[in-house]
N, C-alpha and C positions, 0 to 999 in steps of 0.2 A: 400482608398482601403483597404480591409482586405486581409490577405494572402489566405483565402479560395476562394477569387474571382480570384486569379491568378495574375501574374505580369501585370503591366501597364507601359505605357511610362512616367508616372508621369507628369512633366511639359512640356513634348514634347521634351526636350533636352537630353533625356537619363537618367534623374535623377529619381530614383524610388520614388514613393509616400510614405511618412513615416507618413501619417496622423493617422494610427492605432497604432503608438507607443506612449509611455508615457514618461514623464520626469523621467529619471532614477536616478536623483539626489535627488528626494523627498523620504521621508520615505514611506514605503508601496508601493514601486515602482514595476512595472512589468518588471523584468529583462529580461524576454524572449522577450519582445517587442524590447529591445535594441539589443539583439542577432539577431533577425529577421531583424531589420533595417540594421545591419552591413552585414549580408549575402546578402541582397538585393543590397547593394552598391557594393559588390564584384561580385555577380552573378544576375544581374537584370532580367535575363530571366527565372529564376527558380521559380516554385510555392512553396512558403514556408508555405503553409497552414498546411500540416501535422506537421511541426515543431512548429507552434503556438499551436497546440493541445497537441502533445506528449511532447514537451518541457515544457509546463505548468504543465502537469500531473507529469512529472519527477521532476520538481522544487518543486511542492507542496509536493510530497512524501519526497523529501530530507529535506525540511523545517520541515515537521512533525517529521521526524527522528531526526533532529538536536535539536528540542525543547525537545525531549524525552517526555515520558509520565510520568508526575510528580507522579501520584498515584502509578504507577508501580515501579518507582525508589525508592519511600519511602518504598515500600514493598520488595525492594531488588531484583526485577525481571526485566528482559529485555522484550521488546515486543515479541521477538520470544519464550521466555519461557512462557509468559502469553498465547500466541497463542496455545501452546501445552496443557497447563492446561485447557484453554477454550475449546479446541476441545474435550477433555475428559469429561468436565462438560456438554457441550451442547448436545453431542451425548448420554450421559447417560449410556455408557457401555465401556467395555475394548476395546482398539484398539491395533493393532500391530504397531511396529515402522514404517513399510512401509505405513500403513494406516494413521498414524500421518503425515508422510512426504507428502502424497497426500493432506490431510486436510489443511496443513499449507503452502503448496507450498515451502517446504524445501528439501534439499538434505538428503539422508539417513545418511550421516556422521554427518551433523549438528544436526539431530534429536538424533542420538546416543549420541553425546556430551552433548546436553541439557538434555536428559533423565538421564544421569549419574549425572549431577549436581542436578537435581530435586529429584532424588532418595536419594542422599546424604543429602539433606535438609529435607527428610521425606515427600515430597509433592506427590510423586507417588511411586508405587511399581510395580515390574515386577513379572509375573508368567509364568513359562515355559508351553508350550503346551504339553498336555498329549500324543498326537499322533506324534508330530514332534518336536524334541528337539532343532531344529534350530530356531523355532518360539517362540517369547515372547509375552505375552499379558500385556499391561500396563493399570493401573487404578489409579485413584486419591485415596489418603488416605483421612481420615476424615479431617486431617489438610489441605490438598490440596484443598478439597472442600470448607472448611470454608474460606480459603484465597481467592479463586476465587469469592465466593459469597460476601465476604466483600469488595473486590476491585472493582467489576464491577460497582456498582452505582457511585462511585467517578470517575472511569475511563470514564464512559459515560458523567458525568457532565463536566469533563475536555474536552472531545472531543466536547461537545456541545458549550463550551466556545470558543474553537478554531474556530468553524464554525459560531459564533454568528453574523458575519457581513452579513450573508445571511438570508433572511426571509424564512418562511415555503414554499412558492411557489418556490423560487429559489432552496432551498434544495431538494424539490421534483423533480424539473426539472433536477437538477444536478445528483441526485441519479438515475433517470430514464435513462439519457443519458449515465452515466458511466456503469449502469447495461447492457444496450444494447451493448455498446462497449465491455465490459467484456465477454458477451455471444458470440459475434462474434469472439473475439480473442481466447477464449477457444475452440470454434468449429474448427477454422482454424488450430490452433497450435496442437490440439488433432489429427486432421486428418493428419497433417504432421508427428507426432510422431508415428502414427499407421503403 
């Protein structure tokens, strides 16, 4: 039984079926499978299907963050700092801090802090708005643009290595599934925030 099929009676004696779990003592284990197995033992009547998906997405994200991005680390950047620089580079124009917050899914306070650090490093510069003094416009400096363009190929190679266990078809399928999920979530959460 997979969790997406819902709970079952297992062996008929009230023991949940754990056939979709893996050996959690082996290297490269699926730790979420063990978590799901434990929850099924505690609450055999609950459908753990969502946990199998969301738990794995969260676990993958946490592992990616723990591994850190080696090319970024060598350049003295964090992923959130690179995301800000990348947003400025890929849009090709100045952005306000609030636009950067939306582009990078960050809070305004976090963007302000990161922009201060990046400004001190000479990677971005701010320009005041001529019509509204409360608004700032941020752009990459030449040094910031060179840094992003220099890091991006090695960062993509690093990310490719992280995903090397999947073939092109699996990567395409996964990207499509995650893209569909993301679009649904952004639509639902956007409607809730409106």
